[in-house]
N, C-alpha and C positions, 0 to 999 in steps of 0.2 A: 572353516573361515578363521583368517587372522583377526587378532583383536582389534577392533575398530580404533582408528587414530583420527580424531576431530580436530581440525584447526581453526578456531575461531579468529577471523581477520577483523583489522580496523577497518571502520568504514571510511572512504574517501570523501564523502560528502561532509562538508564541514557543520551543517546543521543537523547531522544524524548522530544521535545519542543514544539511541536504543541499541540492545543486545539480544540476539535470539536465545541466548543462554545465560540465566544469572547465576552469580555465586552458589547459591544454595542448590539449585539444580546440577551445577558443575559438579558439586561435591558427589551428588547421587550418581553421576555418571563415572565419575573416578572410582568411586567405591563399588561400581559394578563391573570394573575391569576395563573401562574405555580410557584409552590416552587421550587427554585434552590438553591441546597446547592454544594459548591464549596470546594474541599479540597485543604489546602495549599500544594504549589509545588515549591521547590527552582528552578527547572529548566523550567516552564512554561514560555513562552515568554511574557504573562501578568502577572503583578503581582497582589496578592491577593487583594490589596486595589482597584483596578479598579473593581472588581467584588463586594466588598463591597459597592462601591459607586453606582454601578448598583442595589442595594437592594438583593443581594444574602445572603445566611448564608454562614458561614464560618466553616469547620470542620478540624480536624487534617488529616496529611497525613494517608493513608490508612485505614481510619475510616468506609470505606463503607462496611466492614464485618458486621458490627454491626448498619447499617443503617436500619430505619423502613422497615419493610417487603414489603411495598407497593412503595418504592422507586425504580425508574429505575435507574439502574448505567449507567452513560455514559463514554465512554473512547475510545482510539483509537487503541493502540497495545495490546500485550497480557495481561492476569493476571498474578499476582505471582501464584506460585506454590499451596500456601494454601491460603483459606481452601480447603480441599479435596471435600466438597460438596457443590455446590453453591445454594443458595436459592433464590436470586433475579432474576428479569428481567434484561438483560444485554445488552448493545448497544455497540457495537465495532467491529473491524475486526477480527472475529474469525479464518478465514482460516481453517474451519473444515469440509467443504462440499466436497472436491476433494481429499480425502484420503492423504492429506500431512500428514507428520510426526508430530506426538503428536495430531492429529485431534480426533481420538476416545478416547483418554485420557480426552480431554477436554469436550467432549459431555457426556462421563459416569461421569464427575463431576456435570454437570447439572442433568443427571438422578438420581443420588444419592441425591441431594439437593431438586428436584423438582423445581429449576429455569429455565428460558428460555434465550436462545440466539436469539437474532434479529441481525443478522449480516449485518453490513452496506454494505458489498460488494453486499448483496442481497436484498438492498433496491431499487427496481427497478419499473419503471412505466409499463404500460401495454404492451409494446412492449420489456421488459427485459432490458430497458437501465437504467444504474445505476444513481440515482437521486442526491446523493452526492458523490464526487470522488476527489481524489488527482492527478488524472491521469496527467493532464496537467503539473504540477509542477513535478512529478516523471520523464516525458520525458524530461522536459527542463532540469533537473538537471543530469539525466543520461548521454544525449548527452553532457552537458558542461562537466563534468568530462572527458568524454571519450576523446574529443578534448584535453582538458588541458593535460592528460596523454599522447597522443599521440605526443604532442609537447613538451614534456618534462617539464611541466610547472605546474605539479598537485603538490601542497604543502600538505604533510601530518604530522599529522593526520588532518582530515577534521575538519572543524569548520563552526557553523553556519554563514549566511553572508547575504548579501541582494543582490536583483536583479541587482541594480545599479553597486555595486562592482563586481559582476560576469561577467555582461557584458562587463565591461571595460577590464576584463582579457581575455576574449574570443576577443576583438577587435585586439589584438596584431597581427601583421602580422606573419603567421604561413605557408605560401605557400600553394599551392594546396594540396587537400586531396580529395580521392574518397571515399565517405560516402554513407552508404546505411541506410534507416529507414524502418523497415518492421512494418505495422500496421499504415502507415503514416496517415491513414485518421480519425483515432480514437484519443480522448483526448490526450493520451501520445504521440502520434504520432505527433500531432499539436505542442505540446510543446517541442518535439526533434526537429523539423524542425524550430522554432523559435531560439531555442539556435545555431543550425548551421548556420542559417543565420547572428546571432550575429557575429559569428565567421569567416563570409565571405565565408562559405561554401555551395554549391547549391547541395543537396543529391539527389540520387537516391530513388524514393519513391514507395515502394509496400505495397499493399494493398490484399484484398481477390482475386483479379482477379490474381495477380501474385504468391500468395502463393498456390492457387489450385494445380498448376502442377509447382512446385518451381524448378527454374533453379540454381541447387548448384554451378556449374562452375560459373556462373556469379554473384552469391553471394560471392565466394571465391575471385573473381576479385576485390573486394572492400578491401580498407584498414582498414577502420572502419565500424562496424555496430552496429547498436542500435536496439534492439527487444522491442517493445512494445505491442506485441499480448498476449492477455488474452484469453485463450480457455476454454469453459465449456465442451468439450467432447474431446477424445483423438484424434489426427491429426498426421500424418507423421511429424517426427523430421525436423526442418530446417537446423540442423548440427547434425553430428554423429562424434565419435571419429576417424572414417575412414576419413571423409573429413579433420579433422585437421592435419592428417598426410601425406595430398596431398603435395608432393614437390614442385608445383608451386603455391600453396596457397601466395596469396597477403595480406590476411586478417591479420591484426596485433594487433587490438584492438577491443575487443568484450565487448558491455555493455548490460547486460539482465535486462532491466526496470522491467519486470513481476516478476523474481524471484520465479518462481512456482517450485523450486528445490524439488524433492521426490515426486510430484505427477505425476499420469499417464497422466495428461494434460500438462506435461512440453514439450514446443517444442525444448528446447536446452538441452538435457540429455548428456551434455559434462562435468558437474561438479556436484559436490554432496553436496557442502556447500556454503553459500554466504559469502560476503565479508563484511568489516564493515569500521566503520570511521577511526579506527586506521590503519588498513591495507586494504585500498580499493581496491587494486589490486592484482590480483593472478597470476603467469605466469603458462598458461595450456600446452604451448609447448615451448620448448628451440630453435628449428631449424627447420623452420623459428620460430622467437619469436611469441608468441600470448599471448596477455595479456587479462585477465577477470575482470570487474567491475560488481558486483552484490550485490547491497545493498538494503534491504528490506525496508528502511524508508528515502529513497531520499527526500522527500518534508521537511522533519525536518531540512534540510540543510537551507531552506527559510522559517523559521518557521511563520514569520508574515505574509508574501504574502499568503502562503498556509492556514493557518489557517483562514484568513480572507474569501478568496474564498470557502472554505469548509463550514464553518459556515453560510455564506449567503445561500448556498444551502441546508442544513441540517435544517435551521430554519424553512420553512414552513412545514416541515414534522413533526418537533417537536410540531409545534401550533395544527397539527391535529392528534397527536399521539393516535393511536387505532382507529382512526375513517377513516382514509385513506386506500385504498387498498393495498398501498406498504408495510404497516405494517403486512397486514394479509398474503399477499404472503411471507414475512419474517418468520412469524411464521410457515406457512405451510412447509417452507423449512426445518426448524429446526426440526418440528415433523417427515418430512420424513426421515431427518438424524438418529433420534433417532429409527424410526422404523426398518431402514436397519440394525442397530446394533443389535436389538432384532431379526431380522431374521438370521443373522449369528450366534447368540447364539442358536438359534433352529437348524440350519443346524450341529453345533458342537455337540449338545446334541444327535442328531439323528444318527450322525455318528458313 
């Protein structure tokens, strides 16, 4: 096998400051024989000079489209809309396998160009557990923002910060608050519980046992709820529009860390678009008031901490790229999704 050439691309989303590979881990990749090209990016939390010092090549912003055909393009969030045909192998969070809005369009771009998606969400071990994830920081930030908003202390637009600064904001005395974390035993749930602890709140913790036969009345008795559950198959929703209209509802602040909006796997089908850094909160109901936070790149608010943790987890996978079973499983999942598109086309032609 030829030596691996990784191409770390600039993120097109202006609020995305994270990176999947930090300079210290870039140096380890280079020392192991990997060629690592890093695009210039004015918003990446680490300056391009740090990658140069680590032995990386430097390329212009967005030049991955003309990268050598054997380069593996590495990123985090969505690709730009062009080119229409994707020819490279890409590693990023594609969000393309659960019928999310735009998923089929993305997959068709790969089919058109002969490229491959190796979705980071599906880089998993033999038991299906994700090997590199931002879940802890997503949960931490989701709960932190929810508490600050509930206490009337959330400053907008949001801006990147540090954990120390955010913990100091949470530590302010805000009185008692009845909070619920659903998915409390997972990565995101653990992060949410840490943030609530920093805020002096001991939450109710639900996980699989409590959601198999979910008590919606008990859920609505909480003032603040953080959902961190990520499902891979449809399940009964945790909340419906009818629940939000219950006159006795105490729930006032809802944070959906998962942001599976538009997918059949969405456990909170009570909203249709995410929120963002400029307007992080949306009012879902007026009487009694209920506010939603649903930001799909929460960890970018702590870009340094989130990037360091994620890069450390991803590094061993990159060092065994294509030789480890996790990459093979990811490739199989991509091929399955492409076959499903072909099957749907066949059904349409036969109709």
